C-alpha positions, 0 to 999 in steps of 0.5 A, a space after each residue: 039345281 035348276 038354271 035359267 038359260 037363254 036360247 042362245 046359250 042353250 044353242 051354244 051348249 047343244 052345239 058343244 055336245 059335238 065338241 072334239 074336246 071331252 071336257 068341253 062336252 061333259 061341261 055342256 051336258 052338265 050345264 044342259 042337265 041344270 036347265 029344266 028345259 024340255 029341249 035340253 032333255 030331248 037332246 041329251 036322251 038322243 046323245 044318250 041313245 047313240 052313245 048306248 049304241 056305240 058302247 054296245 058295239 064296242 062291247 061286242 066288238 072287243 068280245 069277238 076279238 078277245 074269243 078270236 085271239 083266245 084272250 080271257 
């Protein structure tokens, strides 16, 4: 469902991507995903890249610790 948002609302939602509250971030992601706006796509892709890198680092770190600690 495509929703037309003005630039001020889009800017606010992009700022909310850095909010400490996970629910605020998820709400912003969902709203930005409904806009059909290219800037929103760019911002969300960048966040996805960064979170994928963090996710991979977490997987590797947990794997190393499990191996070191002898945990399966």
